[in-house]
C-alpha positions in Angstrom: -16.8 -25.9 2.1 -15.0 -26.6 -1.1 -12.7 -24.0 -2.6 -14.8 -23.5 -5.4 -17.5 -22.0 -3.3 -15.3 -20.2 -0.8 -16.1 -16.5 -1.2 -12.3 -15.8 -1.1 -11.1 -18.5 -3.2 -10.1 -16.0 -6.1 -7.7 -14.2 -3.6 -4.0 -15.3 -3.4 -3.4 -17.3 -0.2 -0.8 -14.9 1.1 -3.2 -12.1 0.7 -6.3 -13.3 2.4 -5.4 -11.6 5.7 -4.9 -8.3 4.1 -8.0 -8.6 2.1 -10.1 -9.3 5.1 -8.6 -6.4 7.0 -9.4 -4.2 3.9 -13.0 -5.3 3.9 -13.3 -4.6 7.6 -11.7 -1.1 7.0 -14.3 -0.1 4.4 -17.2 -1.1 6.6 -17.3 2.2 8.2 -15.7 4.2 5.4 -17.1 7.5 4.0 -14.8 9.8 2.0 -12.0 9.8 -0.5 -11.7 6.4 -1.9 -8.0 7.2 -2.7 -7.3 7.3 1.1 -8.0 3.6 1.5 -5.0 1.4 1.9 -5.7 -1.6 -0.3 -3.9 -5.0 -0.3 -1.1 -5.2 -2.8 -2.7 -7.6 -5.1 -5.5 -5.2 -5.9 -3.3 -2.1 -6.6 -3.0 -0.6 -10.2 0.0 0.7 -11.8 -2.3 3.4 -13.5 -3.0 6.8 -12.2 -6.6 8.0 -12.1 -5.6 11.0 -14.2 -5.4 8.5 -17.2 -9.0 7.5 -16.9 -10.1 10.5 -19.0 -8.7 8.7 -22.2 -11.6 6.4 -22.0 -14.0 9.0 -23.5 -12.5 8.9 -26.9 -10.8 5.4 -27.6 -13.3 5.2 -30.6 -12.4 8.5 -32.4 -14.6 7.8 -35.4 -17.8 7.7 -33.1 -16.5 10.8 -31.1 -16.5 12.9 -34.3 -19.5 11.1 -36.0 -22.1 13.7 -34.7 -20.3 16.5 -36.4 -20.6 14.8 -39.8 -24.4 14.5 -39.4 -26.5 17.3 -41.0 -29.8 16.5 -39.2 -30.0 17.7 -35.6 -32.1 14.9 -34.4 -29.7 12.2 -35.8 -26.8 14.3 -34.3 -28.3 13.9 -30.9 -28.7 10.2 -31.5 -25.1 10.0 -32.7 -24.0 11.6 -29.4 -26.1 9.1 -27.5 -24.6 6.2 -29.3 -21.0 7.7 -28.7 -21.8 8.1 -25.0 -23.0 4.5 -24.7 -20.0 3.2 -26.5 -17.7 4.8 -24.0 -19.1 2.9 -21.0 -17.3 -0.4 -21.7 -14.0 1.3 -21.9 -14.5 3.5 -18.8 -15.9 0.7 -16.6 -15.1 -2.6 -17.9 -11.8 -2.5 -19.8 -9.5 -2.5 -16.8 -11.1 -5.6 -15.2 -11.0 -7.5 -18.5 -7.3 -6.7 -18.9 -6.1 -7.1 -15.2 -8.6 -9.9 -14.1 -10.6 -7.5 -11.7 -11.0 -3.8 -11.0 -7.8 -2.4 -9.4 -7.4 0.5 -7.1 -5.7 3.3 -9.1 -2.9 5.6 -8.1 -4.0 8.7 -6.5 -3.0 11.6 -8.6 -0.9 14.5 -7.1 -1.9 18.1 -7.9 -0.5 19.2 -11.2 -0.1 15.7 -12.5 -0.7 15.6 -16.3 -1.6 12.9 -19.0 -1.1 14.1 -22.6 -1.4 12.3 -25.8 -3.3 12.0 -29.1 -5.1 9.3 -31.3 -3.9 9.4 -34.7 -6.7 9.3 -37.2 -7.2 8.6 -40.9 -8.0 11.3 -43.6 -11.7 11.2 -42.6 -11.4 11.3 -38.7 -8.3 13.3 -38.3 -6.2 13.5 -35.1 -7.8 13.8 -31.6 -5.7 15.2 -28.7 -6.0 14.7 -24.9 -5.0 16.9 -22.0 -5.8 15.6 -18.6 -4.8 17.4 -15.4 -5.2 17.0 -11.7 -6.5 20.3 -10.8 -7.4 19.7 -7.1 -6.0 17.4 -4.4 -8.1 18.1 -1.5 -10.6 17.3 -2.7 -9.3 15.3 -5.6 -10.5 16.2 -9.0 -9.4 15.6 -12.5 -10.0 17.9 -15.4 -9.7 17.0 -19.1 -10.1 18.2 -22.8 -10.5 16.0 -25.7 -10.3 18.0 -29.0 -10.6 17.1 -32.8 -9.8 20.3 -34.7 -10.6 18.8 -38.1 -14.3 18.3 -37.2 -14.6 21.1 -34.5 -15.6 18.7 -31.7 -14.4 19.2 -28.0 -15.2 17.3 -25.0 -14.2 18.9 -21.6 -15.1 18.1 -18.1 -14.0 17.2 -14.7 -14.9 14.7 -11.9 -14.3 13.8 -8.5 -15.5 10.7 -6.5 -17.2 10.4 -3.1 -17.2 6.9 -1.7 -19.1 5.2 1.0 -19.9 1.6 2.2 -23.2 0.0 2.3 -22.9 -3.8 1.7 -20.4 -2.7 -1.0 -18.5 0.3 -2.0 -20.9 3.0 -3.4 -19.3 5.7 -5.5 -20.9 9.1 -6.4 -19.3 10.8 -9.2 -19.3 14.5 -9.0 -18.8 16.8 -12.0 -20.0 16.7 -15.6 -18.8 16.7 -19.3 -19.4 19.3 -21.8 -19.4 18.2 -25.5 -19.1 21.0 -28.2 -20.1 20.1 -31.8 -19.6 22.0 -35.0 -22.4 20.8 -37.2 -21.6 20.4 -41.0 -21.3 23.8 -42.7 -21.0 25.8 -39.5 -18.1 28.0 -38.4 -15.7 26.3 -35.9 -14.8 29.7 -34.6 -18.3 30.9 -33.8 -19.8 29.5 -30.6 -23.2 30.7 -31.8 -23.1 28.2 -34.7 -22.0 25.3 -32.4 -24.1 22.9 -30.4 -23.5 21.8 -26.7 -24.4 18.8 -24.9 -24.1 18.5 -21.1 -23.5 15.0 -19.9 -24.0 14.0 -16.3 -22.0 11.3 -14.7 -23.4 7.9 -13.5 -23.3 6.7 -9.9 -21.6 3.3 -9.4 -20.8 0.5 -7.0 -18.3 -2.4 -6.9 -19.7 -5.9 -7.3 -18.0 -9.2 -6.3 -15.9 -7.4 -3.6 -16.0 -10.3 -1.2 -14.7 -12.7 -3.9 -11.6 -10.4 -4.4 -12.5 -9.9 -8.1 -14.2 -6.6 -8.0 -16.0 -5.0 -11.1 -18.0 -1.9 -11.6 -21.7 -1.7 -12.0 -23.5 1.4 -12.9 -26.8 2.5 -11.3 -29.4 5.3 -11.2 -29.8 7.7 -14.3 -27.7 9.9 -16.4 -28.8 12.7 -18.9 -27.4 14.2 -22.1 -29.1 17.6 -22.7 -28.5 19.4 -25.9 -28.7 23.1 -26.8 -30.9 22.1 -29.7 -33.7 20.9 -27.4 -33.0 17.3 -27.4 -32.6 15.1 -24.1 -31.3 11.4 -23.8 -32.0 9.8 -20.6 -30.1 6.6 -19.6 -31.4 4.3 -16.8 -28.9 1.7 -15.4 -29.7 -1.6 -13.8 -27.5 -4.5 -12.7 -28.0 -8.3 -12.1 -30.2 -8.8 -9.2 -30.3 -11.7 -6.8 -32.8 -13.6 -8.8 -32.8 -12.2 -12.3 -31.4 -9.9 -14.9 -28.0 -9.3 -16.6 -25.2 -7.4 -15.4 -24.4 -3.8 -16.9 -28.1 -3.4 -18.2 -29.5 -0.2 -19.4 -32.4 1.4 -21.1 -32.2 4.9 -22.8 -34.6 7.2 -24.6 -34.0 10.3 -26.8 -36.9 12.8 -26.9 -37.5 16.5 -27.5 -37.4 18.4 -24.2 -40.5 20.3 -25.2 -42.4 17.0 -25.7 -41.1 15.0 -22.8 -39.9 11.5 -22.4 -43.3 9.9 -22.8 -42.9 10.6 -26.6 -39.5 9.2 -27.4 -37.9 9.6 -30.8 -35.4 6.7 -30.2 -34.9 4.0 -27.6 -31.8 2.0 -26.7 -31.5 -1.1 -24.7 -29.0 -3.8 -23.9 -25.8 -4.3 -22.0 -23.3 -1.5 -22.2 -20.4 -4.0 -21.7 -21.6 -6.3 -24.4 -24.0 -5.0 -27.0 -27.0 -2.7 -27.3 -29.7 -2.0 -29.9 -31.2 1.4 -31.0 -34.7 1.6 -32.4 -36.8 4.2 -33.8 -39.7 4.6 -31.2 -42.1 5.8 -33.8 -41.8 3.0 -36.3 -40.3 0.4 -34.0 -37.6 -0.5 -36.6 -34.0 -1.3 -35.5 -31.7 1.5 -36.7 -28.4 0.4 -35.2 -26.7 -2.4 -33.2 -23.5 -1.9 -31.4 -21.4 -4.9 -30.4 -18.6 -4.0 -28.1 -16.1 -6.5 -29.3 -16.6 -5.4 -32.9 -15.5 -1.8 -32.2 -11.7 -1.7 -32.3 -10.1 1.0 -30.1 -7.5 3.2 -31.4 -4.4 3.4 -29.2 -3.4 6.6 -27.5 0.0 7.9 -28.6 2.2 9.2 -25.8 5.6 10.8 -26.1 8.5 8.6 -25.2 9.1 8.3 -21.5 12.3 10.2 -21.5 10.7 13.0 -23.5 7.8 13.4 -21.2 7.5 16.3 -18.8 8.6 15.2 -15.2 4.9 15.8 -14.1 3.4 13.6 -16.8 1.8 10.7 -15.2 3.7 7.7 -16.8 7.1 9.3 -16.0 6.3 10.6 -12.6 5.0 7.1 -11.5 7.4 5.0 -13.5 9.2 3.6 -10.5 6.1 3.1 -8.5 4.5 1.3 -11.5 7.5 -0.9 -11.9 7.6 -1.8 -8.4 3.9 -2.7 -8.4 4.4 -4.9 -11.4 7.2 -6.9 -9.7 5.4 -7.1 -6.4 7.9 -5.2 -4.4 5.7 -3.4 -1.9 8.7 -1.8 0.0 9.8 -0.2 -3.1 6.2 1.1 -3.9 6.0 2.6 -0.4 9.4 4.2 -0.8 8.8 5.8 -4.2 5.2 6.8 -3.4 6.4 8.4 -0.2 9.0 10.4 -2.1 6.4 12.0 -4.2 3.8 12.5 -1.6 6.4 14.1 0.8 7.6 16.5 -1.9 3.9 17.5 -2.7 3.3 18.1 0.9 6.3 20.4 1.1 5.0 22.3 -1.9 1.7 22.9 -0.2 3.4 24.3 3.0 5.5 26.7 1.0 2.4 27.9 -1.0 0.4 28.3 2.3 3.2 30.3 4.0 3.4 32.6 1.0 -0.3 33.0 0.6 -0.6 31.6 -3.0 -1.9 28.3 -4.6 -0.5 26.0 -7.2 -1.0 27.3 -10.7 -3.2 25.2 -13.0 -1.6 24.7 -16.3 -4.4 24.0 -18.7 -7.6 24.7 -16.9 -9.0 27.7 -15.0 -11.4 27.8 -12.2 -14.9 29.5 -12.5 -17.0 30.6 -9.5 -20.2 28.6 -9.4 -22.8 30.6 -11.4 -20.1 32.3 -13.6 -20.8 30.1 -16.6 -22.9 31.5 -19.6 -26.6 31.3 -20.0 -26.5 28.5 -22.4 -24.6 26.3 -20.0 -26.9 27.3 -17.1 -30.0 26.5 -19.2 -28.5 23.0 -20.0 -27.7 22.5 -16.3 -31.2 23.2 -15.4 -32.7 20.8 -17.9 -30.3 18.1 -16.7 -31.3 18.6 -13.1 -27.9 20.0 -11.9 -29.4 22.2 -9.3 -25.8 22.5 -7.7 -22.5 21.7 -9.3 -21.2 20.8 -5.9 -18.1 22.8 -6.6 -17.0 22.5 -3.0 -16.4 18.9 -3.6 -14.3 19.4 -6.9 -12.1 22.4 -5.7 -14.1 24.5 -8.1 -15.8 24.6 -11.5 -13.2 23.8 -14.2 -13.0 24.9 -17.7 -10.3 24.2 -20.3 -8.2 27.2 -21.3 -7.4 26.9 -25.0 -5.0 29.9 -24.8 -2.9 28.2 -22.2 -2.8 25.0 -24.3 -1.9 26.5 -27.7 1.7 25.4 -28.6 2.4 24.3 -25.1 5.7 22.5 -24.7 7.4 21.0 -21.5 8.4 22.0 -19.0 4.7 22.7 -18.1 5.2 23.8 -14.5 7.4 26.3 -12.9 8.4 23.8 -10.3 11.0 21.2 -11.4 12.3 17.9 -10.1 12.0 18.9 -6.5 8.2 18.9 -6.8 8.6 15.1 -7.0 11.3 14.7 -4.5 13.9 14.2 -7.1 16.2 17.1 -6.0 16.9 20.3 -8.0 19.3 18.9 -10.5 
């Protein structure tokens, strides 16, 4: 068989053995994806806690709904923004790195904090991402644009299993709050909320050693103004179709999806078209490569808190970049051992790690508006046992926050107490 048709021709020659072992190890896998020991060439130097930033790398689209006076068109702008995030969330890493990589598993209390600098029209947009649970692993995030009164907060965990490839169920949800033009940013009654469910996904091209993400099944965006967007995902089949394909419709909840107001279709990784379902006319076309991303601004490494992701993992990341797996193991082990010691102390003292920017709600504790949205979105259970709780952003804790963010210092990362 020629090398061009060899299923593992993309895998470095010195890594084929470890890749084969990895494929065998996942054949009976069911659980936390982060617990898998992947071969070195597929390791990422980026922590999963950074992935929250993919929601808002187009700040102009993120705030666009708040600039639209018509509620129907606001709901459509939310749908367009959501669809525009999919490429960044699920394609950008494989395009940058050559394939999807296994991210670093965040430790409890790990933070990722930054902002997108906007122009006079968009304004600045800030990000706070925090690992709020380790067993089970869950990341919470809040993305805020105060100029327009827009906030996205949410949390997610992943449940992985193997059935011909890695299947990943994302658990959690996102909650987008928008202040319509002329409304009071400080009055929740005048704000709109949109509950966003998370897509399931699986990994394609695994056997070739060039894995990439494909979305599947359905997600919904349900608004407090009575609009629902439904997105159906499908990938490239054995005989036909294109990868990353989707169809979507926006409709009034009271009228049902058989009477759509707008439809959208295309490839979320390439381009998609939005049409008015009543007139059949094209109203928008989004081409991914034409939508430039805004870089997230982070504090210089030496000014970051010890628990901020880039600083905490800096030695591990550098070791991965230069291919020094012994050094990767040593630095990862230092952090992981220190974290295990913290958990032992907390358990012996009958307390738990204090979350810095988020608080846990008991399931069912949310307000009636959220409960109505969850019911319309089909979230009969929030599966809080799989995310360590239901997590909500605490603005009071975040106001004016400066490092150090945690009461525990360098000993929490195995760096000693000095």
